[in-house]
Backbone as CSV, one residue per row, in Angstrom:
resi,resn,N_x,N_y,N_z,CA_x,CA_y,CA_z,C_x,C_y,C_z
1,MET,156.127,143.758,92.470,155.662,142.643,93.224,155.742,141.418,92.338
2,ALA,156.264,140.413,92.904,156.504,139.202,92.130,155.327,138.253,92.265
3,THR,154.970,137.631,91.179,153.893,136.635,91.198,154.546,135.259,91.265
4,HIS,153.973,134.449,92.099,154.500,133.095,92.249,153.744,132.161,91.323
5,HIS,154.472,131.598,90.413,153.888,130.614,89.504,154.378,129.251,89.917
6,LYS,153.488,128.286,89.881,153.893,126.927,90.236,154.422,126.266,88.974
7,ASP,155.678,126.018,88.981,156.294,125.295,87.876,156.858,124.011,88.440
8,GLY,156.793,122.995,87.683,157.358,121.736,88.145,156.295,120.648,88.193
9,PRO,156.617,119.514,88.867,155.716,118.363,88.880,154.414,118.637,89.614
10,ALA,154.414,119.445,90.640,153.192,119.724,91.393,152.201,120.494,90.538
11,ALA,152.696,121.410,89.730,151.813,122.203,88.872,151.202,121.331,87.774
12,SER,151.990,120.454,87.190,151.442,119.598,86.127,150.430,118.607,86.695
13,ALA,150.627,118.139,87.920,149.657,117.246,88.556,148.360,118.000,88.858
14,SER,148.487,119.264,89.243,147.319,120.081,89.517,146.503,120.311,88.245
15,HIS,147.196,120.581,87.148,146.489,120.789,85.884,145.889,119.490,85.376
16,ALA,146.485,118.361,85.644,145.963,117.066,85.181,144.723,116.659,85.974
17,ALA,144.576,117.168,87.210,143.427,116.807,88.048,142.144,117.443,87.529
18,HIS,142.238,118.579,86.887,141.040,119.259,86.396,140.301,118.467,85.318
19,PRO,140.976,117.941,84.291,140.230,117.132,83.332,139.660,115.868,83.984
20,GLY,140.345,115.295,84.933,139.841,114.117,85.628,138.607,114.447,86.454
21,LEU,138.618,115.597,87.081,137.470,116.037,87.868,136.270,116.277,86.965
22,THR,136.514,116.916,85.847,135.434,117.178,84.889,134.884,115.863,84.344
23,ALA,135.765,114.971,83.983,135.321,113.674,83.465,134.576,112.889,84.542
24,GLY,135.049,112.996,85.775,134.363,112.315,86.876,132.976,112.877,87.115
25,LEU,132.853,114.202,87.071,131.543,114.827,87.246,130.601,114.477,86.095
26,LEU,131.123,114.434,84.874,130.292,114.029,83.733,129.857,112.572,83.860
27,GLY,130.766,111.718,84.326,130.412,110.311,84.543,129.361,110.161,85.626
28,LEU,129.502,110.937,86.693,128.516,110.910,87.776,127.145,111.372,87.275
29,ALA,127.135,112.444,86.480,125.873,112.938,85.925,125.252,111.906,84.989
30,LYS,126.099,111.241,84.194,125.609,110.206,83.279,125.011,109.035,84.057
31,ASN,125.685,108.610,85.122,125.163,107.516,85.946,123.869,107.922,86.657
32,LEU,123.802,109.146,87.134,122.602,109.638,87.800,121.429,109.681,86.823
33,LEU,121.680,110.137,85.607,120.638,110.162,84.583,120.180,108.742,84.253
34,GLY,121.118,107.804,84.155,120.764,106.402,83.907,119.928,105.831,85.035
35,LEU,120.255,106.180,86.276,119.492,105.718,87.435,118.074,106.284,87.403
36,ILE,117.960,107.554,87.085,116.635,108.187,87.016,115.800,107.542,85.913
37,ILE,116.403,107.298,84.759,115.672,106.674,83.653,115.238,105.264,84.021
38,SER,116.109,104.493,84.672,115.726,103.123,85.053,114.622,103.141,86.104
39,ARG,114.646,104.100,87.021,113.566,104.222,88.005,112.239,104.562,87.329
40,ILE,112.283,105.455,86.336,111.073,105.824,85.610,110.530,104.628,84.843
41,GLU,111.411,103.856,84.218,110.976,102.661,83.488,110.349,101.643,84.424
42,LEU,110.981,101.426,85.588,110.435,100.476,86.555,109.078,100.942,87.068
43,ALA,108.967,102.216,87.374,107.689,102.745,87.864,106.604,102.652,86.784
44,SER,106.949,102.921,85.527,105.938,102.835,84.469,105.504,101.399,84.247
45,LEU,106.423,100.442,84.359,106.050,99.031,84.236,105.102,98.627,85.358
46,GLU,105.420,99.034,86.563,104.550,98.704,87.689,103.227,99.449,87.613
47,MET,103.232,100.665,87.081,101.977,101.401,86.946,101.047,100.712,85.946
48,SER,101.600,100.077,84.917,100.746,99.359,83.972,100.118,98.145,84.648
49,GLU,100.885,97.463,85.506,100.325,96.341,86.263,99.275,96.831,87.259
50,ILE,99.561,97.949,87.892,98.627,98.502,88.867,97.355,98.973,88.174
51,GLY,97.482,99.474,86.951,96.304,99.932,86.216,95.280,98.828,86.052
52,ALA,95.747,97.635,85.674,94.827,96.512,85.512,94.195,96.130,86.844
53,ASN,95.004,96.098,87.884,94.474,95.764,89.216,93.531,96.845,89.724
54,LEU,93.827,98.091,89.403,92.978,99.191,89.849,91.614,99.147,89.164
55,VAL,91.588,98.798,87.881,90.309,98.668,87.172,89.494,97.539,87.792
56,ARG,90.154,96.396,88.057,89.456,95.272,88.683,88.924,95.676,90.057
57,PHE,89.729,96.389,90.819,89.320,96.827,92.152,88.151,97.793,92.067
58,ALA,88.162,98.697,91.090,87.059,99.658,90.927,85.761,98.939,90.562
59,ILE,85.860,97.937,89.681,84.666,97.176,89.304,84.110,96.433,90.508
60,ILE,84.993,95.815,91.283,84.547,95.088,92.479,83.902,96.051,93.474
61,PHE,84.480,97.237,93.634,83.927,98.221,94.551,82.531,98.647,94.109
62,VAL,82.358,98.888,92.819,81.041,99.297,92.311,80.029,98.179,92.507
63,LEU,80.416,96.945,92.192,79.513,95.813,92.399,79.146,95.654,93.874
64,ALA,80.127,95.838,94.760,79.851,95.742,96.194,78.885,96.848,96.634
65,ALA,79.061,98.046,96.097,78.160,99.139,96.453,76.734,98.867,95.970
66,VAL,76.600,98.355,94.748,75.271,98.020,94.229,74.637,96.917,95.064
67,ALA,75.440,95.881,95.377,74.922,94.782,96.200,74.508,95.277,97.585
68,LEU,75.265,96.200,98.132,74.916,96.752,99.441,73.578,97.493,99.373
69,TRP,73.387,98.291,98.339,72.123,99.009,98.210,70.941,98.054,98.038
70,PHE,71.144,96.988,97.246,70.086,95.992,97.115,69.807,95.305,98.452
71,ALA,70.875,95.011,99.200,70.680,94.376,100.503,69.881,95.282,101.434
72,ILE,70.219,96.542,101.453,69.488,97.491,102.299,68.021,97.576,101.856
73,ALA,67.808,97.651,100.538,66.433,97.760,100.026,65.620,96.517,100.367
74,PHE,66.183,95.341,100.129,65.425,94.120,100.382,65.209,93.863,101.871
75,TRP,66.215,94.177,102.691,66.006,93.995,104.127,64.956,94.978,104.647
76,SER,64.933,96.160,104.105,63.907,97.128,104.515,62.512,96.659,104.110
77,VAL,62.386,96.194,102.884,61.099,95.686,102.425,60.697,94.457,103.241
78,LEU,61.659,93.619,103.598,61.367,92.430,104.406,60.802,92.813,105.772
79,ILE,61.380,93.812,106.391,60.858,94.249,107.696,59.416,94.740,107.556
80,VAL,59.160,95.489,106.486,57.796,95.986,106.259,56.839,94.822,106.028
81,LEU,57.222,93.888,105.179,56.329,92.773,104.873,56.148,91.845,106.070
82,LEU,57.180,91.649,106.867,57.026,90.822,108.066,56.066,91.479,109.053
83,ALA,56.128,92.759,109.097,55.212,93.453,110.000,53.765,93.300,109.530
84,TRP,53.546,93.152,108.207,52.192,92.995,107.682,51.751,91.528,107.610
85,ALA,52.637,90.631,107.947,52.336,89.196,108.017,51.790,88.627,106.706
86,THR,52.504,88.858,105.642,52.121,88.271,104.357,53.108,87.169,103.986
87,TRP,52.843,86.448,102.902,53.702,85.355,102.477,54.877,85.811,101.610
88,GLY,54.939,86.990,101.208,56.008,87.456,100.321,57.368,87.631,100.979
89,TRP,57.416,87.483,102.259,58.682,87.733,102.965,59.734,86.684,102.683
90,LYS,59.347,85.465,102.292,60.337,84.409,102.081,61.249,84.722,100.892
91,ILE,60.685,85.182,99.795,61.517,85.505,98.644,62.397,86.719,98.939
92,LEU,61.853,87.682,99.654,62.657,88.851,100.016,63.758,88.486,100.995
93,ALA,63.461,87.553,101.898,64.498,87.089,102.828,65.626,86.410,102.056
94,LEU,65.254,85.582,101.080,66.260,84.908,100.264,67.092,85.916,99.478
95,LEU,66.443,86.874,98.815,67.169,87.885,98.056,68.031,88.772,98.965
96,GLY,67.494,89.144,100.101,68.279,89.937,101.055,69.515,89.193,101.528
97,PHE,69.363,87.915,101.818,70.499,87.095,102.243,71.522,86.970,101.108
98,LEU,71.058,86.719,99.885,71.975,86.566,98.751,72.769,87.848,98.483
99,PHE,72.090,88.982,98.487,72.807,90.237,98.243,73.744,90.590,99.401
100,SER,73.346,90.267,100.609,74.234,90.504,101.758,75.473,89.624,101.665
101,ALA,75.295,88.371,101.306,76.432,87.463,101.154,77.345,87.917,100.013
102,ALA,76.736,88.378,98.910,77.542,88.883,97.794,78.359,90.106,98.214
103,THR,77.746,90.988,98.976,78.460,92.179,99.448,79.624,91.792,100.340
104,VAL,79.399,90.911,101.282,80.471,90.468,102.181,81.583,89.797,101.381
105,GLY,81.222,88.936,100.430,82.229,88.265,99.610,83.061,89.238,98.791
106,LEU,82.421,90.223,98.184,83.155,91.212,97.389,84.055,92.083,98.247
107,VAL,83.588,92.458,99.418,84.417,93.270,100.320,85.627,92.463,100.792
108,TRP,85.432,91.204,101.137,86.569,90.365,101.554,87.565,90.190,100.414
109,TYR,87.073,90.024,99.189,87.968,89.896,98.043,88.759,91.190,97.835
110,ALA,88.096,92.330,97.925,88.780,93.611,97.764,89.851,93.800,98.841
111,ARG,89.547,93.422,100.069,90.544,93.520,101.150,91.725,92.604,100.889
112,SER,91.465,91.415,100.343,92.573,90.502,100.053,93.465,91.049,98.945
113,VAL,92.864,91.727,97.940,93.662,92.350,96.886,94.558,93.428,97.484
114,LEU,94.026,94.229,98.393,94.824,95.276,99.021,95.914,94.693,99.912
115,ARG,95.620,93.628,100.628,96.615,93.012,101.518,97.732,92.325,100.744
116,GLN,97.443,91.873,99.514,98.473,91.236,98.708,99.460,92.256,98.151
117,GLY,99.146,93.519,98.278,100.054,94.573,97.832,100.076,94.761,96.326
118,LYS,99.013,94.423,95.630,98.984,94.560,94.182,98.889,96.010,93.726
119,LEU,98.655,96.927,94.642,98.548,98.345,94.293,99.645,99.175,94.947
120,SER,100.780,98.561,95.293,101.739,99.288,96.130,103.123,99.479,95.516
121,LEU,103.338,99.242,94.236,104.642,99.397,93.571,105.763,98.670,94.323
122,PRO,105.710,97.357,94.488,106.672,96.662,95.335,108.115,96.746,94.836
123,GLN,108.375,96.580,93.526,109.759,96.634,93.047,110.325,98.050,93.134
124,THR,109.511,99.043,92.810,109.995,100.422,92.882,110.339,100.793,94.322
125,MET,109.471,100.426,95.261,109.736,100.744,96.666,110.960,99.976,97.177
126,SER,111.135,98.728,96.749,112.299,97.949,97.155,113.580,98.587,96.624
127,SER,113.533,99.018,95.363,114.692,99.683,94.781,114.990,100.997,95.486
128,ALA,113.950,101.750,95.805,114.158,103.022,96.512,114.756,102.785,97.898
129,ARG,114.283,101.748,98.613,114.860,101.433,99.924,116.324,101.026,99.791
130,TYR,116.643,100.232,98.753,118.021,99.787,98.532,118.940,100.973,98.294
131,TRP,118.529,101.873,97.403,119.383,103.010,97.079,119.468,104.011,98.222
132,ARG,118.387,104.161,98.993,118.445,105.037,100.164,119.427,104.477,101.183
133,LYS,119.373,103.166,101.406,120.302,102.529,102.340,121.736,102.650,101.837
134,ALA,121.917,102.465,100.528,123.253,102.573,99.948,123.785,103.992,100.071
135,ARG,122.924,104.970,99.857,123.356,106.361,99.945,123.695,106.749,101.378
136,CYS,122.907,106.265,102.331,123.137,106.635,103.730,124.353,105.955,104.326
137,THR,124.635,104.719,103.911,125.769,103.993,104.480,127.022,104.142,103.624
138,GLY,126.873,104.660,102.389,128.034,104.922,101.552,128.594,103.682,100.873
139,TRP,127.813,102.630,100.672,128.337,101.427,100.032,127.821,101.225,98.628
140,ALA,127.223,102.254,98.039,126.740,102.117,96.649,127.844,102.400,95.669
């Protein structure tokens, strides 16, 4: 039985395609690794920014919680003192109002921080959307 060997220009072109394919796959792997590293760097940079904002947000949340508890305590004491008809209710009314206003102000500030997107990794998400769109449409 005779074996058919490809000799000639077609065979040499076939053998030349293999090193090109290997080099292409290595280049693709190198580019993919570079993309992954750049994504990790971008995410770590944004995480450092988010860390500072997260600490500020946690402090504001704790202060708002403390102010809320003081507001509840003073408003409760005010109701008791008003029921007993003493003169001490004016200072408690003032303190209750101040702590209530502080709580509302801190909650509004915390909501504004969240609405500004300071905790949402904006560049990383934008890059991920760009590359997803590029991958799906084939123009990357």
